[in-house]
C-alpha positions as CSV (number, residue, x, y, z in Angstrom):
1,M,0.0,0.0,0.0
2,M,1.4,3.4,-1.0
3,R,2.0,5.9,1.8
4,R,0.7,9.4,1.5
5,R,4.1,10.9,0.7
6,E,4.6,8.5,-2.1
7,R,1.2,9.3,-3.6
8,V,1.9,13.0,-3.4
9,M,5.3,12.5,-5.1
10,L,3.7,10.4,-7.8
11,V,0.9,12.9,-8.5
12,G,3.4,15.8,-8.4
13,G,5.7,14.1,-10.8
14,A,2.8,13.4,-13.2
15,G,1.7,17.0,-13.0
16,L,5.2,18.2,-13.7
17,L,5.5,15.8,-16.7
18,G,2.1,17.1,-18.0
19,A,3.2,20.7,-17.7
20,V,6.5,19.9,-19.6
21,V,4.6,18.2,-22.4
22,I,2.1,21.2,-22.7
23,A,5.0,23.7,-22.7
24,I,6.8,21.8,-25.5
25,A,3.7,21.5,-27.5
26,L,3.0,25.3,-27.2
27,L,6.6,26.1,-28.1
28,T,6.8,23.9,-31.1
29,S,3.4,25.1,-32.4
30,R,4.6,28.7,-32.0
31,E,7.8,28.0,-33.9
32,T,6.0,26.1,-36.8
33,N,3.0,28.4,-36.7
34,A,0.8,25.4,-36.5
35,P,-2.6,25.8,-34.9
36,S,-2.3,24.9,-31.2
37,G,-5.9,24.1,-30.6
38,L,-6.3,27.1,-28.2
39,P,-9.1,29.6,-28.5
40,P,-8.1,32.6,-30.7
41,E,-7.8,35.1,-27.7
42,F,-5.2,32.8,-26.2
43,Q,-3.4,32.2,-29.5
44,Q,-3.1,36.0,-29.9
45,A,-1.5,36.3,-26.4
46,L,1.1,33.6,-27.2
47,K,2.3,35.2,-30.5
48,P,5.7,36.8,-30.2
49,V,5.8,40.6,-30.3
50,E,7.4,41.9,-33.5
51,A,10.3,44.2,-32.7
52,E,11.7,46.9,-35.0
53,A,14.1,45.6,-37.6
54,P,16.9,43.9,-35.7
55,V,20.4,45.0,-36.2
56,A,22.6,42.2,-37.4
57,P,26.0,42.0,-35.8
58,K,29.1,42.6,-38.0
59,R,30.5,39.3,-39.1
60,T,34.2,38.7,-39.4
61,A,33.9,35.6,-41.6
62,P,31.2,34.6,-44.1
63,V,28.6,32.2,-42.8
64,H,27.7,29.5,-45.2
65,A,24.0,29.2,-45.9
66,A,22.5,26.2,-44.1
67,A,19.5,24.2,-45.0
68,P,16.3,26.2,-44.1
69,E,15.3,23.7,-41.3
70,Q,18.7,24.0,-39.6
71,P,20.0,27.1,-37.8
72,A,23.2,28.6,-39.3
73,A,26.4,27.8,-37.5
74,M,28.7,30.6,-36.5
75,V,32.2,30.4,-37.9
76,V,34.9,31.9,-35.9
77,P,38.3,32.5,-37.6
78,P,41.3,31.0,-35.8
79,S,43.4,33.4,-33.7
80,P,47.2,33.5,-33.9
81,G,48.6,30.7,-31.9
82,D,45.5,28.4,-32.1
83,V,46.4,24.8,-32.9
84,P,43.8,22.7,-34.5
85,P,43.1,19.4,-32.8
86,E,44.5,16.3,-34.3
87,P,42.0,13.9,-35.8
88,E,41.2,10.8,-33.8
89,V,42.5,7.5,-35.1
90,A,40.3,4.5,-34.7
91,N,42.9,2.0,-33.6
92,A,45.5,4.4,-32.0
93,P,47.8,2.8,-29.5
94,A,46.8,3.5,-25.9
95,Q,48.9,6.2,-24.1
96,P,50.7,4.7,-21.2
97,N,49.7,5.9,-17.7
98,D,52.1,7.5,-15.3
99,P,53.5,5.0,-12.8
100,I,51.8,4.9,-9.5
101,A,54.1,5.9,-6.6
102,E,54.4,3.4,-3.9
103,E,52.6,4.1,-0.6
104,L,55.0,5.5,2.0
105,P,55.7,3.2,4.9
106,Q,53.4,3.7,7.8
107,T,55.8,4.1,10.7
108,A,55.0,3.4,14.4
109,R,55.0,7.2,15.0
110,W,52.5,7.7,12.3
111,K,50.2,4.9,13.6
112,L,50.6,6.2,17.1
113,E,49.5,9.6,16.1
114,K,46.4,8.3,14.2
115,T,45.5,5.9,17.1
116,E,45.7,8.8,19.6
117,H,43.5,10.9,17.4
118,I,40.9,8.2,17.1
119,S,41.0,7.6,20.9
120,S,40.4,11.3,21.6
121,L,37.4,11.3,19.2
122,L,36.0,8.2,20.8
123,G,36.5,9.7,24.2
124,R,34.5,12.8,23.2
125,D,31.8,10.5,21.9
126,V,31.6,8.6,25.2
127,T,31.3,11.9,27.1
128,R,28.5,13.0,24.8
129,L,26.7,9.6,25.2
130,E,26.9,9.7,29.0
131,G,25.2,13.1,28.9
132,E,22.6,11.8,26.5
133,R,22.0,8.8,28.8
134,Q,21.4,11.1,31.8
135,E,18.9,13.2,29.7
136,A,17.0,10.1,28.6
137,R,16.8,8.9,32.3
138,A,15.5,12.3,33.3
139,R,12.8,12.0,30.6
140,G,12.0,8.5,31.6
141,D,12.8,7.2,28.1
142,T,14.0,3.6,29.0
143,V,14.3,2.5,25.4
144,R,16.8,5.3,24.6
145,V,18.7,4.6,27.9
146,E,19.2,1.0,26.8
147,Q,20.3,2.1,23.3
148,V,22.8,4.6,24.7
149,E,24.1,2.1,27.3
150,A,24.7,-0.5,24.5
151,L,26.6,2.2,22.5
152,L,28.6,3.2,25.6
153,Q,29.6,-0.4,26.3
154,R,30.8,-0.9,22.7
155,H,32.7,2.4,22.8
156,R,34.4,1.6,26.1
157,V,35.5,-1.8,24.8
158,R,37.0,-0.1,21.7
159,L,38.7,2.6,23.9
160,D,40.3,-0.2,26.0
161,E,41.6,-1.8,22.8
162,L,42.9,1.5,21.5
163,R,44.7,2.2,24.9
164,E,46.5,-1.1,24.6
165,E,47.4,-0.4,21.0
166,T,48.6,3.0,22.0
167,R,50.9,1.5,24.7
168,L,52.4,-1.0,22.2
169,L,52.9,1.7,19.5
170,T,54.5,4.1,22.0
171,E,57.1,1.3,22.7
172,A,57.6,0.7,19.0
173,A,58.0,4.4,18.3
174,R,60.7,4.8,21.0
175,N,62.7,2.0,19.3
176,E,62.2,3.4,15.8
177,P,65.0,5.4,14.2
178,P,64.4,9.1,13.9
179,E,62.8,10.3,10.7
180,P,65.1,11.7,8.0
């Protein structure tokens, strides 16, 4: 069963599609001067207003006459320094790609820095969740309290793992030679 929002979106989309079709029909009938099927008073309102004789811009190069159903293309003369593109060749050899540089080694110092950053973010999240748990308790929202406690438990387990990893990386960073 469709929900109300889905129905509204469907009806709105159909209305938009109908408006586009009508607009295209009106524009094409105006361009071809075909009868649009509208009453004469509406057809008169849709006719473009004739302006005084338009002034044609100066042309720097002759424009070749195109077929009457196609608009004329504008030809721009090349400027000094312009290089015409080379024609594409059907079976041209593939251009080799630049070699991919190898990833730099991830030192213990680098890993330690990243681990400490993740720990600080997770610690901030634990603090935020503890406040959220207190607010949920104050509201009497037991469902949210249980959800937040589950998140807190997972975050604290991960924080303990990160603390152990930080301890090991600190030792490894001490034994690492200095960076060049």
